[in-house]
Structures are given as structure tokens and as C-alpha cells.
C-alpha positions in Angstrom: -5.3 9.7 -25.2 -5.4 11.3 -21.8 -2.6 10.1 -19.5 -3.4 9.6 -15.8 -0.9 10.4 -13.2 -0.3 7.3 -11.2 0.5 7.3 -7.5 1.9 4.4 -5.6 -0.6 2.8 -3.2 1.3 3.9 -0.1 1.7 7.4 -1.3 -2.1 7.6 -1.8 -2.6 6.5 1.8 -0.2 9.1 3.1 -1.8 11.9 1.0 -5.2 11.0 2.5 -3.7 10.9 6.1 -4.5 7.2 6.5 -0.9 6.3 7.4 2.3 8.1 8.2 5.5 8.2 6.2 7.2 6.2 9.0 4.5 3.5 8.9 5.0 3.2 5.1 8.7 3.0 5.5 8.3 0.2 8.1 6.1 -1.7 5.7 8.5 -1.2 2.8 11.4 -2.5 5.0 9.2 -5.6 5.9 8.5 -6.1 2.2 12.3 -6.0 1.5 12.9 -8.6 4.2 10.3 -10.8 2.6 12.0 -10.4 -0.8 15.4 -11.1 0.7 14.1 -14.3 2.3 13.1 -15.5 -1.1 9.6 -16.5 -0.2 6.2 -15.0 -1.1 6.3 -11.2 -1.1 3.1 -9.5 0.2 1.8 -6.3 -1.4 2.3 -3.2 0.7 -1.4 -2.9 1.7 -1.4 -6.4 3.1 1.7 -5.7 5.1 0.3 -2.4 6.4 -2.8 -4.4 7.5 -0.7 -7.1 9.1 1.3 -4.4 11.0 -2.0 -2.9 12.3 -1.7 0.4 10.4 -4.5 -0.2 7.9 -7.8 -1.9 8.7 -9.2 -4.5 6.3 -12.1 -2.2 5.4 -9.8 0.7 4.5 -7.6 -1.7 2.4 -10.6 -2.9 0.5 -11.8 0.7 -0.1 -8.4 1.8 -1.5 -8.0 -1.2 -3.7 -11.5 -0.5 -5.1 -10.4 3.2 -5.6 -7.3 2.1 -7.5 -9.3 -0.2 -9.7 -11.8 2.6 -10.5 -9.0 5.1 -11.3 -6.7 2.9 -13.4 -8.8 0.2 -15.1 
């Protein structure tokens, strides 16, 4: 069976020059704050969208890409 190399969603966006490392770091920090607060924790793409770094259309495109590659 052929093993696929999996990249994290944020790393894929950086590799494609969609977001910067600092934008991803900010989103990860926000995700950590959500986790610490004990409530619902949003996925990184949703947080990037909420912060204004990733448009909804691009988020949907990358989600579809991930689905195609890994399912």
C-alpha cells in the first residue's frame, strides 16, 4: 500500500503562499486560547477565516483539496 505524506492544513496554506507563518502562528495561538477556555475549539481554517487571513472561498477550496488527497 502506498503511503501518502500528510501535511497539516496550515502548512499547506503556507507552502502555497496563501498565508504567512506569522498568520498561522496567530491562528494557532487563538486556537490555544479557545482550548484553554474550555469551550468549542474551531479548526484552524475557520480561525484563519475569522481573522481575515483566509477567504471563505479559499477555505472551501482547500478543504475540498484535502478531501481529494486523503479520502
